[in-house]
C-alpha positions in Angstrom: 13.2 20.4 -3.9 11.2 17.1 -2.7 13.7 14.0 -3.3 11.9 10.6 -2.9 14.0 7.5 -2.9 11.7 5.4 -1.1 8.0 5.3 -1.3 5.8 2.6 0.6 2.4 1.5 -0.3 0.1 -0.4 1.8 -2.4 -2.9 0.8 -5.3 -4.9 1.8 -5.9 -5.9 -1.7 -9.2 -3.5 -1.5 -10.0 -1.2 -4.2 -8.7 1.7 -1.9 -5.8 0.4 -1.8 -5.5 -0.3 -5.9 -5.9 3.3 -6.0 -3.0 3.9 -3.6 -1.0 1.5 -5.4 -1.5 3.1 -9.1 -0.4 6.7 -6.8 2.5 4.8 -5.6 3.6 3.7 -8.9 3.4 6.9 -10.4 5.3 8.6 -8.1 7.7 6.2 -8.2 8.0 6.6 -11.9 8.2 10.3 -11.5 11.2 10.3 -9.2 12.8 7.5 -9.9 12.6 5.8 -6.6 12.0 2.4 -5.3 8.1 1.0 -4.7 7.8 -1.0 -1.2 4.7 -2.7 -1.7 3.7 -4.1 1.9 0.6 -6.6 3.0 0.3 -7.5 6.3 -1.4 -10.8 7.1 -3.2 -11.6 9.9 -1.5 -13.8 12.8 -3.8 -16.7 12.5 -2.1 -18.4 15.9 -3.5 -15.7 17.8 -7.1 -15.6 16.2 -7.8 -19.2 15.4 -7.5 -20.6 19.2 -11.5 -20.9 20.1 -12.7 -20.1 23.4 -12.2 -24.0 24.4 -8.3 -23.8 23.6 -8.9 -26.0 20.1 -8.1 -25.2 16.6 -9.9 -27.4 13.8 -6.7 -26.6 11.7 -3.1 -26.7 12.4 -2.3 -22.9 13.0 0.6 -23.5 10.8 -0.3 -24.4 8.6 -3.3 -22.0 7.8 -1.0 -19.4 8.5 1.3 -20.6 5.5 -1.8 -20.8 3.3 -2.5 -17.1 4.2 0.8 -15.9 3.5 1.2 -17.6 0.5 -2.1 -16.4 -0.8 -1.1 -13.1 -0.1 2.6 -13.4 -1.9 0.7 -14.9 -4.8 -2.1 -11.7 -4.8 0.5 -9.2 -4.1 2.6 -10.3 -7.6 -0.3 -9.9 -9.6 -1.5 -6.4 -8.6 2.6 -5.5 -9.3 3.5 -7.4 -12.2 3.3 -4.8 -15.5 2.1 -5.9 -18.6 5.4 -3.6 -20.4 7.5 -4.9 -17.3 8.0 -0.4 -17.7 7.0 0.2 -14.0 9.7 1.3 -11.3 12.0 -0.9 -9.0 9.4 -3.0 -7.0 10.2 -4.9 -3.5 7.2 -6.6 -2.9 6.7 -7.5 1.0 4.5 -9.7 2.9 4.5 -10.0 6.6 2.6 -11.2 9.3 1.0 -9.8 12.7 -1.9 -9.0 14.8 -2.3 -5.2 13.4 -0.9 -3.7 10.7 -0.9 -0.2 11.4 2.4 -1.0 13.5 4.0 -3.3 11.1 3.8 0.2 8.4 5.2 2.7 10.9 8.1 0.2 11.8 8.9 -0.6 8.1 9.2 2.7 7.2 11.4 3.6 9.8 13.7 0.7 9.4 13.7 1.3 5.4 14.0 5.0 5.5 10.8 5.5 3.4 10.3 9.4 2.4 6.5 8.9 2.3 3.6 6.2 2.7 0.8 5.6 0.3 -2.2 4.0 1.7 -6.2 3.7 1.1 -8.7 4.9 3.1 -12.3 3.9 2.9 -13.4 6.6 4.2 -15.4 5.5 7.3 -16.3 8.0 9.9 -18.2 8.8 13.5 -19.3 4.8 15.1 -18.1 2.9 12.3 -14.9 3.8 12.4 -15.0 3.6 15.9 -16.2 0.0 15.5 -13.8 -1.2 13.0 -10.8 1.2 13.6 -8.9 3.0 11.1 -5.5 1.8 10.0 -4.5 4.9 8.0 -5.7 6.7 11.0 -2.8 5.4 12.9 -0.7 5.6 10.2 -1.1 9.2 9.7 -0.9 10.1 13.3 2.2 8.2 14.1 4.5 8.2 10.7 8.0 9.2 11.0 7.3 10.5 7.1 4.6 12.2 4.7 1.4 10.2 4.2 -0.5 10.2 1.4 -4.4 8.7 2.1 -6.2 7.9 -1.4 -9.9 6.8 -1.5 -11.2 4.6 -4.7 -13.4 6.9 -5.4 -11.2 9.8 -5.4 -10.6 12.0 -9.1 -7.6 10.7 -11.0 -4.6 12.6 -10.8 -2.5 10.1 -12.4 -2.9 11.1 -15.6 -0.7 13.1 -18.4 -0.3 16.7 -17.7 -2.0 18.4 -20.8 0.4 21.0 -21.8 3.5 18.5 -21.3 1.4 15.9 -24.0 0.8 18.7 -26.2 4.4 19.9 -26.0 5.6 16.0 -26.6 3.0 16.0 -29.5 4.5 19.3 -31.0 1.4 21.0 -30.6 2.8 23.9 -28.5 5.9 26.0 -29.1 7.6 27.9 -26.4 9.8 30.9 -27.5 
């Protein structure tokens, strides 16, 4: 039997990440697991210094704004209207590259499965932009479920279970 106690959803707030969050919530609810939702903000102190060495805005102020915005967006994405969702731990971490942070978090928190959205880019486009999901799949210490935003939804009540609950199906 599969026992999931800790599920990690990595999000960049895109459509594929929204789909991954739906999958992660459903898995956490079904298994009674804790849902960790991680967003990695860009480290602007590394990317905001120009060739001349000057920065228009103080890097720490800009970094604080990025992190605050990420926390607000994360809380909005995790708010249940009826508060019936699984136990959830929202996490915002700052780094220059998200994949190593996701892997490290999974190792440090005994994550049983990582759920991550993928844009499904291929070939030259993936070469230019990279693929966080691909790097996580290759190096994660646990199984990784990749979810595309255009994928069919499996997060729905099973027809037989729904009928059984409604009393429409009786078993001898």
